[in-house]
C-alpha positions as CSV (number, residue, x, y, z in Angstrom):
1,A,142.9,79.9,58.3
2,C,143.9,81.6,61.5
3,G,141.3,84.4,60.8
4,L,138.5,81.9,60.4
5,W,139.6,80.0,63.5
6,D,139.6,83.3,65.6
7,A,136.1,84.3,64.2
8,R,134.6,80.7,65.2
9,R,136.1,81.3,68.6
10,R,134.4,84.6,68.9
11,V,131.1,83.2,67.8
12,H,131.2,80.4,70.2
13,R,132.4,82.8,73.0
14,A,129.2,85.0,72.1
15,R,126.9,81.9,72.2
16,R,128.0,80.8,75.6
17,C,127.7,84.3,77.0
18,G,124.4,84.6,75.7
19,K,123.2,81.0,77.2
20,T,124.8,82.1,80.4
21,C,123.1,85.4,80.6
22,V,119.9,83.9,79.9
23,R,120.3,81.2,82.5
24,A,121.3,84.0,85.1
25,S,118.0,86.2,83.9
26,E,116.0,82.9,84.5
27,R,117.4,82.4,87.8
28,G,116.9,86.0,88.7
29,G,113.1,85.6,87.4
30,D,112.6,82.4,89.4
31,A,113.9,84.1,92.7
32,R,111.6,87.0,92.1
33,R,108.6,84.8,91.6
34,E,109.6,82.7,94.7
35,A,109.7,85.8,96.7
36,A,106.4,87.2,95.3
37,D,104.8,83.9,96.0
38,G,106.2,83.7,99.6
39,S,104.9,87.4,100.3
40,E,101.4,86.3,99.0
41,A,101.4,83.3,101.2
42,M,102.4,85.3,104.2
43,A,99.5,87.8,103.5
44,R,97.2,85.2,103.2
45,M,98.2,83.6,106.5
46,I,97.9,86.9,108.3
47,K,94.5,87.4,106.9
48,D,93.2,83.9,107.9
49,F,94.9,84.4,111.2
50,L,93.2,87.7,111.8
51,T,89.7,86.0,110.8
52,Q,90.3,83.1,113.1
53,R,91.0,85.6,116.1
54,A,87.8,87.4,115.2
55,L,85.9,84.1,115.1
56,Q,87.4,83.0,118.5
57,T,86.7,86.7,120.0
58,L,83.0,86.5,118.6
59,V,82.6,83.0,120.3
60,F,83.7,84.6,123.6
61,Y,81.5,87.3,123.3
62,Y,78.4,84.9,122.7
63,E,79.6,82.7,125.7
64,Q,79.6,85.7,128.0
65,L,76.1,87.0,126.8
66,A,74.7,83.6,127.4
67,E,74.1,83.0,123.7
68,G,75.2,79.6,123.8
69,T,73.3,78.5,120.7
70,L,75.1,81.0,118.8
71,A,78.5,80.3,120.2
72,E,78.0,76.4,119.6
73,Y,76.6,77.1,115.8
74,L,79.8,79.3,115.2
75,E,82.2,76.4,116.6
76,R,80.4,73.7,114.6
77,F,80.3,75.8,111.3
78,N,82.8,74.5,108.8
79,G,84.3,72.1,111.1
80,H,85.7,74.5,113.9
81,D,84.9,72.5,116.9
82,G,87.1,73.4,119.7
83,I,88.4,76.5,118.1
84,S,87.5,78.5,121.4
85,R,90.3,76.6,123.2
86,Y,92.9,76.7,120.2
87,H,96.0,78.7,121.0
88,G,97.8,79.0,117.7
89,F,97.7,80.9,114.2
90,R,96.5,78.2,111.8
91,G,93.3,77.1,113.2
92,L,90.9,78.5,110.2
93,K,90.0,75.6,108.3
94,S,89.4,77.6,105.0
95,P,90.8,80.9,103.4
96,W,89.0,83.5,105.2
97,K,87.1,84.8,102.2
98,E,85.6,81.7,101.6
99,Y,84.7,81.1,105.0
100,V,83.0,84.4,105.2
101,K,81.4,83.8,102.0
102,R,79.9,80.6,103.3
103,L,78.7,82.1,106.3
104,L,77.0,84.9,104.6
105,S,75.0,82.3,102.2
106,D,74.2,79.9,104.9
107,E,70.4,79.6,105.2
108,P,68.7,80.8,108.6
109,F,67.1,78.2,110.8
110,D,65.4,77.8,114.1
111,V,66.7,75.9,117.2
112,V,64.4,74.8,119.8
113,V,66.2,75.3,123.1
114,K,65.3,73.2,126.3
115,K,66.3,74.5,129.7
116,P,65.6,73.5,133.1
117,A,63.2,75.7,135.2
118,R,64.5,77.4,138.3
119,R,63.3,77.2,141.9
120,Q,62.5,73.5,141.8
121,G,62.7,72.9,145.6
122,T,65.8,71.5,147.4
123,P,68.6,70.6,145.1
124,G,68.6,66.6,145.1
125,N,65.3,66.1,146.7
126,P,64.2,62.8,144.8
127,Y,60.4,63.7,145.1
128,I,60.7,66.7,142.8
129,V,60.1,66.0,139.2
130,P,62.3,68.3,137.2
131,K,60.7,70.8,135.0
132,Y,61.9,72.4,131.8
133,F,60.9,75.3,129.7
134,T,61.7,75.5,125.9
135,Y,61.8,78.3,123.6
136,T,62.7,78.7,119.8
137,E,65.8,80.8,118.8
138,H,66.2,82.0,115.5
139,V,69.7,81.9,113.9
140,Q,70.7,84.1,111.0
141,P,74.2,83.1,109.8
142,S,74.2,86.4,107.7
143,R,73.8,88.5,110.6
144,I,76.6,86.4,112.2
145,A,78.8,86.9,109.5
146,R,78.4,90.7,109.6
147,K,79.1,90.8,113.1
148,L,82.3,88.7,112.6
149,L,83.8,91.4,110.3
150,E,83.0,94.0,112.8
151,V,85.0,92.1,115.4
152,R,87.6,91.5,112.6
153,A,88.0,95.4,112.0
154,S,88.6,95.7,115.7
155,V,90.9,93.1,116.1
156,A,92.9,94.4,113.0
157,L,93.2,97.7,114.4
158,E,94.6,96.5,117.7
159,L,96.9,94.3,115.7
160,A,98.3,97.2,113.8
161,R,99.1,99.0,116.8
162,D,100.7,96.1,118.8
163,L,103.0,95.3,115.9
164,A,104.9,98.3,117.0
165,L,105.7,96.6,120.2
166,V,107.3,93.8,118.7
167,P,110.7,95.6,118.0
168,R,110.6,97.0,121.5
169,D,110.2,93.7,123.1
170,N,113.2,92.5,121.0
171,D,115.4,95.5,121.9
172,M,114.6,94.6,125.7
173,L,115.3,91.0,125.3
174,E,118.8,91.9,123.6
175,I,119.6,94.3,126.3
176,H,118.8,91.8,129.2
177,Y,120.7,89.2,127.1
178,R,123.9,91.4,126.9
179,N,123.8,92.5,130.6
180,E,123.6,88.5,131.5
181,L,126.7,88.1,129.4
182,L,128.5,90.9,131.1
183,R,128.0,89.5,134.7
184,T,131.2,88.2,136.1
185,D,130.3,87.7,139.8
186,S,127.8,84.6,140.1
187,S,127.1,85.7,143.7
188,E,125.9,89.0,142.9
189,Q,122.4,89.5,144.2
190,R,120.0,90.4,141.6
191,P,117.0,92.7,142.5
192,P,113.5,91.2,142.9
193,G,111.5,91.1,139.5
194,E,114.7,91.9,137.5
195,M,114.3,88.8,135.4
196,A,110.6,89.6,134.6
197,S,110.6,89.9,130.9
198,S,109.2,92.9,128.9
199,H,107.2,90.5,126.8
200,A,105.3,89.4,130.0
201,A,104.5,93.0,130.8
202,T,103.3,93.6,127.6
203,L,101.0,90.8,127.6
204,S,99.7,91.8,131.2
205,A,98.8,95.1,129.9
206,L,97.2,93.9,126.6
207,C,95.3,91.1,128.7
208,D,93.6,93.7,130.7
209,H,90.1,93.6,129.3
210,N,87.7,96.0,131.3
211,P,85.1,97.7,128.9
212,A,84.5,100.3,131.6
213,F,88.1,101.5,131.2
214,N,89.6,100.4,128.0
215,A,88.4,99.0,124.7
216,N,90.7,96.1,124.7
217,T,89.1,93.0,123.0
218,P,89.1,90.0,125.4
219,L,91.7,88.1,123.5
220,R,94.2,90.9,122.8
221,G,96.9,89.8,124.8
222,G,96.7,86.1,123.2
223,T,96.8,87.7,119.8
224,Y,99.9,89.6,120.5
225,D,101.6,86.4,122.0
226,L,100.7,84.4,118.8
227,V,102.0,87.2,116.5
228,M,105.3,87.1,118.5
229,R,105.2,83.4,117.5
230,M,104.5,84.1,113.8
231,A,107.4,86.6,113.6
232,T,109.8,83.7,114.6
233,W,108.1,80.9,113.0
């Protein structure tokens, strides 16, 4: 009888251990799946952000080149009104691949542009009838999409280089914080500019957009600032 009882106890313990091992394995699998899902979500967010910055950069280029029709088209396409003034990292309205595919497949169209003629006499003269001239502008969304991908590649290269600056800025911030903790004399005079952060200095360098001297895209400094925000989001 004792032998039968001991055998039953061993079987019970084995079954319980088996269930515990299975549950632990399931929890481990769930954790791995959650980690993988989190990594994929972050990868998608970064790619969407990259496309968003390329879109904003291209709108800026079109505005500077007096291509208002193309800039307006990009802002209105897929509901991105006001995207040129948005400073954040979740501004793209759809996944980046879907956005680019829609832009590539959008049909070409013509726009009649009406502008005031120049040299119409003294400004504000009530006797002068305003004159306008019109012209037709052909918009090719597929061509805009290819240009967007070119700008996206340039922004991606900048972003890859600028990511190396994040640890440096973090180290400088830590050093500054420790120095502040070590101060014992509150009346100690601080040299001018000592409190200027390394982050601000980095932004100043990246915001230096001068095609004659460097190849920075015009929104590079803003992109770096947003990357720093994403890293702590």
